[in-house]
C-alpha positions in Angstrom: 8.6 10.1 -0.1 8.3 9.6 -3.8 12.0 8.9 -4.5 14.5 6.3 -3.2 18.2 6.4 -2.9 19.0 3.5 -5.1 22.7 3.4 -4.3 22.1 3.2 -0.6 19.2 0.7 -1.2 21.4 -1.6 -3.3 24.3 -1.5 -0.9 21.9 -2.6 1.9 19.9 -5.2 -0.1 22.5 -6.9 -2.2 24.0 -8.9 0.6 20.5 -9.7 2.0 18.5 -10.8 -1.1 20.2 -13.6 -3.0 20.9 -12.6 -6.6 19.8 -9.0 -6.4 22.1 -6.6 -8.3 22.1 -3.6 -10.6 19.2 -1.5 -9.2 18.4 0.9 -12.0 15.0 2.5 -11.4 12.4 3.0 -8.7 8.9 4.0 -9.8 6.2 4.8 -7.2 2.9 3.1 -7.9 -0.1 5.4 -8.0 -3.4 4.8 -6.3 -2.4 3.6 -2.8 -3.1 5.7 0.2 -1.3 3.8 3.0 2.2 2.5 2.6 4.0 4.0 -0.4 4.8 1.2 -2.9 7.6 1.2 -5.5 8.4 -1.0 -8.5 12.2 -1.6 -8.3 13.8 -2.5 -11.7 17.2 -4.1 -11.5 19.5 -6.1 -13.8 18.5 -9.2 -11.7 14.7 -8.6 -12.3 11.8 -6.7 -10.8 10.9 -6.3 -7.2 8.3 -4.4 -5.1 9.2 -2.3 -2.1 6.6 -1.1 0.5 7.6 1.4 3.1 6.1 3.3 6.0 5.4 6.9 5.1 7.9 9.2 6.7 6.8 11.8 9.2 4.1 11.7 11.9 1.7 8.8 11.5 -1.1 7.4 13.7 -0.1 4.8 16.3 -0.3 1.2 15.1 -0.8 2.3 11.5 1.4 1.4 8.5 2.6 -1.9 10.0 5.0 -3.1 7.3 6.4 -5.7 9.7 3.0 -7.3 10.0 2.5 -7.3 6.3 5.8 -9.0 5.7 5.1 -11.6 8.4 1.8 -12.7 7.0 2.9 -13.0 3.4 5.9 -15.0 4.5 3.6 -17.2 6.6 1.2 -17.8 3.7 3.9 -18.6 1.1 3.4 -22.4 1.4 -0.4 -22.3 1.5 -3.0 -22.2 -1.3 -3.6 -18.5 -0.7 -1.5 -16.8 -3.4 0.9 -14.1 -2.2 4.0 -12.4 -3.6 7.3 -13.9 -2.4 8.5 -12.2 0.8 12.2 -11.3 0.3 13.4 -9.0 3.1 12.1 -6.8 6.0 14.2 -3.8 7.0 13.1 -2.1 10.3 16.1 0.3 10.3 14.8 3.8 9.4 18.3 4.9 8.5 18.4 3.0 5.2 15.8 4.9 3.3 14.1 7.0 6.0 11.5 4.6 7.2 11.0 0.8 7.7 10.2 -1.2 4.5 10.1 -4.6 3.0 10.8 -6.1 -0.4 8.8 -8.8 -2.1 9.0 -10.4 -5.5 7.1 -8.8 -8.5 4.0 -10.7 -9.6 3.1 -10.0 -13.2 -0.6 -9.6 -13.9 -3.5 -7.3 -13.9 -5.2 -5.2 -11.2 -8.9 -4.5 -11.7 -9.9 -1.2 -10.2 -13.6 -1.6 -10.9 -15.7 -4.5 -9.5 -17.8 -4.4 -12.6 -14.7 -5.7 -14.4 -15.2 -3.7 -17.7 -11.7 -4.8 -18.9 -12.7 -8.5 -18.8 -14.9 -10.1 -21.4 -18.4 -10.7 -20.0 -18.0 -14.5 -19.8 -15.0 -14.1 -17.4 -16.6 -11.6 -15.0 -18.7 -14.0 -12.9 -15.8 -16.6 -12.6 -13.3 -13.8 -11.7 -15.6 -12.5 -9.0 -16.2 -15.9 -7.6 -12.5 -16.7 -7.7 -12.0 -13.7 -5.5 -14.5 -15.2 -3.0 -12.9 -18.6 -3.4 -9.5 -17.2 -2.5 -11.0 -15.4 0.6 -12.6 -18.7 1.8 -9.3 -20.4 1.4 -7.7 -17.8 3.7 -10.5 -18.1 6.2 -10.1 -21.9 6.2 -6.5 -21.8 7.3 -5.5 -22.7 10.8 -3.4 -19.7 12.0 -1.3 -21.8 14.3 -0.5 -24.2 11.5 1.2 -21.4 9.5 2.9 -19.8 12.5 0.4 -17.1 13.2 -1.2 -18.2 16.4 -0.1 -15.0 18.1 -1.0 -12.7 15.2 -4.1 -11.4 17.0 -6.6 -12.3 19.6 -9.5 -14.6 18.5 -12.1 -13.4 21.0 -13.6 -9.9 21.1 -12.7 -8.9 17.6 -15.8 -6.7 16.9 -15.4 -4.8 20.1 -11.7 -4.2 19.6 -12.3 -3.0 16.0 -15.0 -0.5 17.2 -12.7 0.8 19.9 -9.6 1.0 17.7 -11.3 2.8 14.8 -13.2 5.1 17.1 -9.9 6.2 18.6 -8.4 6.6 15.1 -11.5 8.6 14.0 -11.1 10.9 17.0 -7.4 11.4 16.3 -8.0 12.1 12.5 -11.2 14.1 12.1 -11.1 17.9 12.1 -14.6 18.0 13.5 -17.2 15.6 14.8 -19.9 14.4 12.4 -23.2 13.7 14.2 -24.0 10.9 11.7 -20.7 9.2 12.4 -21.4 9.5 16.1 -24.8 7.9 15.5 -23.1 5.0 13.6 -20.5 4.5 16.3 -23.1 4.4 19.0 -25.2 1.8 17.1 -22.1 -0.4 16.6 -21.3 -0.3 20.3 -24.8 -1.3 21.2 -25.3 -4.0 18.6 -22.2 -6.2 18.7 -23.1 -9.8 17.8 -22.7 -12.5 20.4 -19.4 -14.3 20.2 -19.7 -17.5 18.1 -16.2 -18.8 18.4 -15.2 -18.1 14.8 -11.7 -16.8 14.3 -9.4 -16.9 11.3 -6.7 -14.9 9.5 -8.6 -11.9 8.2 -7.1 -9.7 5.4 -8.8 -6.4 6.6 -8.9 -4.7 3.2 -10.1 -7.4 0.9 -11.4 -5.8 -2.3 -10.9 -6.4 -6.1 -8.1 -3.9 -6.5 -6.0 -5.7 -3.9 -5.8 -8.8 -6.1 -3.5 -9.5 -9.1 -5.2 -11.6 -11.8 -3.6 -13.4 -14.7 -4.1 -11.3 -17.8 -7.4 -12.1 -19.6 -8.2 -14.7 -16.9 -10.3 -15.4 -13.8 -7.2 -16.8 -12.0 -6.0 -14.9 -8.9 -2.2 -14.7 -8.8 -1.6 -12.8 -5.6 -3.4 -11.0 -2.8 -1.8 -7.7 -1.9 -1.9 -5.1 0.9 -2.0 -7.1 4.2 -1.4 -4.1 6.4 -4.7 -4.5 8.3 -4.5 -8.3 8.6 -4.9 -10.0 12.0 -6.7 -12.8 13.7 -10.4 -12.0 13.8 -13.9 -12.8 12.6 -14.0 -14.0 9.0 -17.4 -12.4 8.3 -15.8 -9.0 8.5 -13.9 -9.7 5.3 -16.8 -10.9 3.2 -18.9 -8.0 4.5 -16.2 -5.6 3.3 -16.4 -7.1 -0.2 -20.1 -6.6 -0.1 -19.8 -3.1 1.1 -17.9 -2.1 -2.0 -20.5 -3.8 -4.1 -23.2 -1.7 -2.4 -21.5 1.6 -3.0 -22.8 3.8 -5.9 -21.2 3.1 -9.3 -20.2 6.8 -9.6 -18.3 6.6 -6.3 -14.5 6.8 -6.4 -14.6 3.2 -5.3 -16.8 2.3 -8.4 -19.5 0.3 -6.5 -22.0 -2.0 -8.2 -25.1 -0.2 -6.9 -27.1 0.8 -10.0 -25.5 -1.7 -12.3 -27.5 -4.4 -14.1 -25.5 -7.4 -12.9 -27.2 -9.8 -15.3 -26.4 -7.7 -18.3 -22.8 -7.4 -17.2 -22.4 -11.1 -16.4 -21.7 -10.5 -12.7 -23.0 -12.6 -9.8 -25.7 -11.2 -7.5 -25.0 -10.7 -3.8 -27.0 -13.8 -2.9 -24.8 -15.9 -5.2 -21.6 -14.4 -3.7 -22.8 -15.2 -0.2 -23.9 -18.7 -1.1 -20.5 -19.4 -2.8 -18.6 -18.1 0.2 -20.7 -20.1 2.7 -20.4 -23.3 0.6 -16.6 -23.0 0.4 -16.2 -22.2 4.1 -18.7 -24.8 5.2 -21.1 -22.5 7.0 -24.9 -22.2 6.7 -25.2 -18.4 6.6 -23.4 -15.1 7.5 -24.9 -14.2 10.8 -25.3 -10.5 11.6 -24.3 -9.5 8.1 -25.7 -6.0 8.4 -23.6 -5.4 11.5 -20.5 -6.4 9.7 -21.3 -4.2 6.7 -21.9 -1.3 9.1 -18.6 -1.9 10.8 -16.9 -2.1 7.4 -18.4 1.3 6.4 -17.4 2.9 9.6 -13.9 1.6 9.4 -13.4 2.6 5.8 -14.8 6.1 6.5 -12.3 6.3 9.4 -9.4 5.2 7.2 -10.3 8.0 4.8 -10.4 10.5 7.6 -6.8 9.3 8.2 -6.0 10.0 4.5 -7.4 13.5 4.9 -5.2 14.0 8.0 -2.1 12.9 6.0 -3.0 15.3 3.2 -3.2 18.1 5.7 0.1 17.0 7.2 1.8 16.8 3.8 2.7 13.1 3.9 -0.1 11.5 1.9 1.1 8.8 -0.5 -1.1 10.1 -3.4 -2.7 13.4 -2.4 -4.6 13.9 -5.7 -6.4 10.5 -5.5 -6.7 10.9 -1.7 -8.8 14.0 -2.1 -11.2 12.1 -4.4 -11.4 9.2 -1.9 -12.2 11.6 1.0 -15.3 12.6 -0.9 -16.7 9.1 -0.3 -16.9 9.6 3.5 -20.5 10.8 3.5 -21.6 7.9 1.3 -19.9 5.4 3.6 -21.5 6.8 6.7 -24.9 6.8 5.0 -24.4 3.2 3.9 -23.4 2.1 7.4 -26.5 3.7 8.9 -28.7 2.1 6.3 -27.3 -1.4 7.1 -27.7 -0.6 10.8 -31.4 0.4 10.4 -32.0 -2.7 8.2 -30.8 -5.0 11.0 -32.8 -3.0 13.5 -35.9 -3.3 11.4 -35.3 -7.1 10.9 -35.1 -7.6 14.7 -38.3 -5.6 15.3 -40.1 -7.7 12.6 -39.0 -10.9 14.4 
């Protein structure tokens, strides 16, 4: 899984990607836990290849074809993505389906506190992330050829059902706190409000490429979980990562002095998003945060399952990520109780 047959790959790609020639090296990127991703260096330039992991995987997971479709559809919009170059669904070429996109030069920030940026750039870089998300949510899916990319209605219920099934398929044993969270989500789905957009599904700071030393977003990466759904799920997922402990493997912002760091507070992030999207508020935010926590905990249970099966993309980092599952469940339950308390107060 960590190596590619460059000779076979070049023989396949050279007649399919204009100008590609002289594949010399393939280096697997570290950090990702889903679809293994490689930097391909060639005489003609640099490319990025994302493939399905080989071996047994969960149904509907690792959908490289969906990733490719959405970045190709967004190419002519104001949502920055890498150039989509070729999708290969033939497992025989390298052992699993894959796609190739253009290499986007820039910086990936792994910590939402943005320690690698000068303080004066941290607030605008964070708000640029939110601005980019609002642009995505403002697009008409039909106008970019994605009308059938997902079902607009019933998104919350489908997400709960899907990830409950994934959790049951992945977890070695049942966690009563997780069961409590699942039960609360089932019972507290918000009423349908008619909102539907392209949702990224994994929108966080380390899935963006920034221009070096800048607040400018050059590309949004990792569209595996994208679909048509409720836009508030994406903004809640951003806020979930901000609520996690700063000593978490996800390097949350809880416990940080945002003023001292030059970072926007949650209220400013929400206001910026709402202003750009043209909505008054984010209804049922605690529900969407709880759903985000549940979903990410379930994804990490899938990582644990792939580690046990021997086909994890990065087992060492995966083991660290799995340690965050209890924090995520606890955060999801806190958000759930917060919404319940607010309703009782009303």
